[in-house]
Structure formats: C-alpha cells, structure tokens
N, C-alpha and C positions, 0 to 999 in steps of 0.2 A: 419451513420459512427460510428464505434466502439470507445470506449474510449481508451486512452493511460493510463496505470496504472503505478504508481511509488510507490514502497514499501520502506518505510523508516524504517530501523531496524539496528541491530548490530550483529556481529558474536557471541558475548557472550550472546545474548538474546535467551533463550530457546523458548519462545512463538514466536519470530520472525522466528526461524528455523522451527517450526511446521507449521506456516502460509505459509512460502516459499515453503515447501515441498507439502503442500496441493495445492497451485497454480500450481506448476510444475506437480504434478500428474494429475491435471485436464486439463493440456495443455493450461493454461491461460497465455498469454504473459504479462510480466511486467518487469519493470526496477528496480532492487534492488539497493538501495542507502544506504550505511553505514553512519549513522549519525556521527560516530566518525571521518570519513574522510571528511564529508561535514557539519560541524557544522554551518557554516554561512547560508547555504541553509536551514537547519532544523530550525534555529532561525528565519529566515525571514518568514518561513511558520508557525511559532508558534507551532512547534512540541515539546511537553513537555514530552510525553511518547511514547513508541514504543511497538509493531509495529503500524504503520499508513500507510494506502494506500490512495493515492490521485488519483482520476480519473479526467483526463483532456479530454475535448472535444473541438475541434477547438482551442486548445492552452489555454483554460481557465479552471480553476478548476470547476468541475461539481459535485463533491461529495467527501466525506472523510469518511473512515472507520477506526475504532480502535476496539480493542477487547471487548469493552463494547457494541458494536452494533450487537452482535450475529455472526452467521455463515458468513464467508467472501465469500464463494461461492454463497450463496443465495443473498447476497448484490450485488455482481457483476452481477449475472443473472438478478436481478431487474433493475439495471442500464441499461443493454443492451436491456431490453424488450421494 
C-alpha cells in the first residue's frame, strides 16, 4: 500500500512553492494544506517550520520530511521502496 502524503505549507512560502511544483512535475499525489488556514492542525502536529510533508500509511504517520532532509523525491521513493 502506498503512502498518503500531506504537504503543509503556505502560499507566501517560496520553498513550499518549489517543493509543490516538484511533486506535481513528478506526478506524485499529495494533499496540500495551507498552515495559515489550518493552524490548529499544524499546531497539533508540532509543525514549527514549513514546508513539511507527512507520510501516512494505514492512517498513521509513517514519516516526516522537511527541507533539512535533502531531496524530497528521493525521500518519497525511499518510503515506497
């Protein structure tokens, strides 16, 4: 079973826009979530910087990526391996 990916970011965040475009260009399905519109959800998940991608498997968090962890596409491919 593949992971469900949720990307937490904001429209004003340049890095978020770059990561979003990279995911779209690769055809990787994800749910974009604007932290400005979903502050309570971001707080509950302890998201203190953006962008963050959380991978869920069977409804549970299975991994978390932020821009300190290197290339996002490599990270996703590793998850699915």
